[in-house]
N, C-alpha and C positions, 0 to 999 in steps of 0.2 A: 496416409493419415492427414487429416486437416484439423488445425488447431486455431482457436481464437484466444488471443491474449488481451483481456479487457483492462483498460487503464494502463496502456503500455508505456506512457511517458516517453523518456528518451530512448526507449527500445533496447536497453541492455539485456533484460531478461528475455525479451522476444527473440533477440538474436541468439541467445543461448539455447532456447527451445528449438529454434530452427535447425541447429546443428544435430539434434537428436533424431530428426526426421528428414534426412537429406533428399529422400525421394517424395516427401510430402509437401505440404503447403501450410504456412502460418500467416495469420492476419493479426496485426497489432491495431487495436481499436483505442482511440483516445477522444475524450470529450473536448479537450482544449487543442484546437488545430495548430496553434503556433509552435508546439513542441515537436510536431511530426517531422519538421526539417532536420532536427537533431537526431531523431530516430532513424530516418533514412540515411543520414551521414554515418551513423553507427553501423548500420547494416553494410553500407558500401565499404567502409574502412575494413570491416572484417571479411569482406568478400562473400557475404551471405546472399544468395540469389533467390531462394525459395521463400521470400518474405515480401509482404505488402502492408501498407498502412492505410487506415481510413479513420474518419471521424464518425462519432455516433454516441448515443446515450444508452447506458446499460439498462435504464428503465424501459426502453423501447428499442430493442436491438434491430438493426436494419437487415435481418436475414430470415430466410424461410425456416420453418420447423425442421429439425433434424439435419442441420447443415454440417455440424462439426463433430469430430470424434472426441475432442477434448476442448473444454471451455475453462479458461484459467483466469483467476483474478488475484493479484498479490497486492495487499495493502490498499484495496480499493473500497470495499464495502463500508469501512469506517467513515468514509467521506460522503457517501450518497444519502439523499434524503429518504429513500424508501428501500432499504436493503432486502426486504422480503420480496418486493416486486422485482428487484434486480436478480435475485436468485430464481424467481419464476422464469424470467426471460432467459437466464443462463441455461436452465433446464430445458426450456422450449426449443432452443436452437441446437441442442445436443442430440446426436443420433441415438437410437436404441442400442444399449450396450456400451455407450460412450461414457465419458467421465466429466464431472464438474469438480474443479479443485479450487479452493479458496484458502488464503491465509491472511489474518489480520492481527494487528498489535492489540495489546491490552495495557493502556498507558498507566492506569492506577497500579498495576502490578509491576511496573518498571522499578528496579531498585539499584542503588548505587552507593559507592563509598569514595571519599568522605561525604557526609551529608551537609554540605555547605548550605547556608540559608538561602542563597540565591537559586540553588537548584530546586529547592522546594517551591519557590516562587515560580520557576519555569513550569513545573508540572501543573501547578494550580492554574497558571495562565493558559497553558495549552488546552487543558480540559475545558476551561470556560469558553475560550475562543472557538474551539472545534464544535462544541454543542450549540453555541450561538449561530454558527454557520450551517446548522442542520445535520451535523455529523454525530457519530458515537465513537469516541476514542477508546472505549472499552469493548470494541466489537469482537475481539478474540474470544471472550468468554460466552458470547451470544451466538456465534455462527451456527452451532448445532440447533439452537432454538429457532433461529430465523429460517433455517432450512426446513424444519418441521412445519412452520407456519406457511412456507412456500409450497407445501405439498410433497416434500421429499419423504419417501417411506423410511421409517426409522432404521429398519434392518439393512437398508442400502447406503446408509451414511456412516463412514468411518471417521470418527472424531479423534483428534490428537492435539498435541501442543509441542512447541519447540522453543528454545531460548537462544538468543544471540548474546554472547558474552564478549565484552571488550576489555582486554587486560594488557596486552603488549603495548609498548611505547607507541608503535606505529598505529595500532588500533585506537588508542586513546586520543592521539593527536587528530586522527581522521574524524572520529565520532564527535569530539568536542568542537572541532573546527566547523564541521557540517552544521551543527546546531547553532553555534555562535553566529554563523552567516545567515542561516535560515531565519532566525528570529527577527533579524533587522533588514534582510535584503531578499525577500521572497513574497509570494502572494499571501503568505501567513501574516506578514507585517501589515500589508494593505488591508486585509480582512479585519485584523484586530483593531487597527486605528479607525478605519471607516465605520466599523460597527460600534465604536465607543467602549470596547471592552478594556482597552488600555491606551496609554499614550506612547509616542515614540521614545520618550525618556524612559518609560517603564521597560520597553523592549530592549533598549540599549543597556539598561542595568542587568537584565537577564542574560543578554549576550556576553557581557563582561564576566558574569558568574560562570558561564560555560567555559570561557577561556581560562579563568582562574582554576576551575576544577581540572581542566586538562593539564595543568602544570603540576598537579599533586602527584608525588612520587608513587603513592599507593592507590591511585585512581582505579576504579573497577566499576563496570556497568553491566547489568543483565536486563534484557528486554524479552518479556514473555509474549508468545503468540499463540492464538488458537487456530486450528486448521480443520478443514473437512474435505473428504473425497467422497463423492456420490457416484454410484454406478447406476445409470439409468436403466 
């Protein structure tokens, strides 16, 4: 079996997938080449040999028709400029009888407790910045519709949803810390400030809100996702 993992980032999911097909081959594709050193290090540390990494654009995949048994994209289509074209390309490089699988968040549907004022500002800021950058943060609810527009036959698309729920002390600390750091020390911060959507002071305020929320004894967070599996 040959698998393509689109938007592989640091390669953690790619390496997981590779362990399911020890006699097969998996390719991790990433638009931003600088992260692929980290992905290769992840594979090396885990001793995964049936894996390779490449750069490419999901809108114009660098592969022949019908190359892969499975084409997978996790939290990718919410960030691309033309998700319908991306899905067309994912279908094109899939073999007859193969699978296209995608999961994306739905940020407006994210819910949490307690509802600290700074957390509401975070969600509003994220939605605004993501859309200004050409993405759609509510991609989860639209995946099935985008698939239809891309030419996927309705009776061949299995549509579903899932929820990540963070409640234990360890989960809350990880999730709140991840977002507190991401807001001020990632490409998100650069995009937000360069695009004029907010200032660094605004982002620092939101980051502090995440840290404050993470200290709440009853903190709870649920993140909704939409999913599709298409059988070609």
